[in-house]
Every structure is written in C-alpha cells, then in structure tokens.
C-alpha positions as CSV (number, residue, x, y, z in Angstrom):
1,X,113.5,142.3,90.6
2,X,112.5,145.4,89.0
3,X,113.5,148.6,89.2
4,X,111.2,151.5,88.3
5,X,112.3,154.9,87.5
6,X,110.9,157.7,85.4
7,X,113.3,157.1,83.2
8,X,113.3,153.4,82.4
9,X,112.5,150.0,84.5
10,X,115.6,148.3,85.0
11,X,115.5,144.6,85.1
12,X,117.7,143.1,88.3
13,X,118.8,139.8,88.1
14,X,121.1,137.9,90.3
15,X,121.6,135.1,87.5
16,X,121.3,134.9,83.9
17,X,120.0,132.1,82.0
18,X,122.5,130.4,79.6
19,X,125.1,133.0,80.6
20,X,125.6,131.9,84.9
21,X,125.6,133.9,87.9
22,X,125.7,137.4,88.8
23,X,129.7,136.4,89.9
24,X,130.4,134.2,86.1
25,X,128.9,137.2,84.2
26,X,130.2,140.5,85.8
27,X,134.0,138.9,84.2
28,X,131.8,139.1,80.4
29,X,130.4,142.4,81.7
30,X,131.1,145.5,79.0
31,X,130.7,149.2,81.0
32,X,128.8,151.8,79.2
33,X,127.5,155.6,79.7
34,X,124.3,155.7,80.0
35,X,122.3,158.7,81.3
36,X,124.9,160.4,82.4
37,X,126.1,156.9,84.8
38,X,128.8,155.0,83.7
39,X,127.1,151.1,83.8
40,X,127.9,147.3,83.4
41,X,125.6,145.6,81.4
42,X,126.1,142.1,79.1
43,X,127.7,142.6,75.5
44,X,125.5,142.3,72.8
45,X,126.6,138.6,71.9
46,X,125.7,137.6,74.9
47,X,122.6,139.2,75.5
48,X,121.3,138.2,72.4
49,X,122.2,134.6,73.9
50,X,120.0,135.2,77.2
51,X,117.0,136.5,75.4
52,X,116.9,133.5,73.6
53,X,117.2,131.6,76.3
54,X,114.7,133.4,78.3
55,X,112.2,133.1,75.4
56,X,109.8,135.7,76.7
57,X,107.7,137.6,74.4
58,X,109.6,141.0,75.2
59,X,112.7,139.0,74.6
60,X,111.5,137.9,71.4
61,X,110.5,141.2,70.2
62,X,113.2,142.8,70.4
63,X,115.8,140.1,69.1
64,X,115.4,141.0,65.5
65,X,117.0,144.9,66.2
66,X,119.9,142.7,68.5
67,X,120.6,140.1,66.0
68,X,120.7,143.3,63.2
69,X,123.3,145.6,65.3
70,X,125.4,142.5,65.8
71,X,125.5,141.8,62.4
72,X,126.4,145.6,61.3
73,X,128.9,145.3,63.8
74,X,127.8,148.7,65.1
75,X,127.6,149.4,68.9
76,X,124.9,148.7,71.5
77,X,123.9,151.9,72.9
78,X,122.2,153.1,76.2
79,X,118.4,153.4,73.9
80,X,119.3,149.2,73.0
81,X,119.9,147.8,76.8
C-alpha cells in the first residue's frame, strides 16, 4: 500500500521480500528522526538486500547510492529513505 502525502510517498508493506514478515523485520528495524517524527525503517544493509531482491526499476536506480553510503560508513538519513 502506498501512502501519499504532500511531503513524501511511503510504501507500507506487511512483508519484505528476502527479509521476512513484519514481525521478523521489526526486530532489525532502526529508529530515525524524519520530518520531526520518530519512525522505524530498515537498517542500511537490510534495505540494500531488500532492494536487490525486489529488483524493481525504482529499487535498482537507488542501489548504487545506497551501496556507496554503506561503503563510506556514513549513516542513512531521512533524505535517503
């Protein structure tokens, strides 16, 4: 399901391919500050794995930037989510 707001589009899913169900994935989620709110999201390593597995065009377009962030040791920010 997609939630569209005037600030961003968010994909809401019950399962993340290659990572598991919501219950399984919530244990590896990280909490970040985004737009004045605390939200849970995948850690960078898990996000990269999920995007590789999904292999949708929109996921593949972002992989090089995410992999570059992972290699640099920099943190994932809300701008990357």
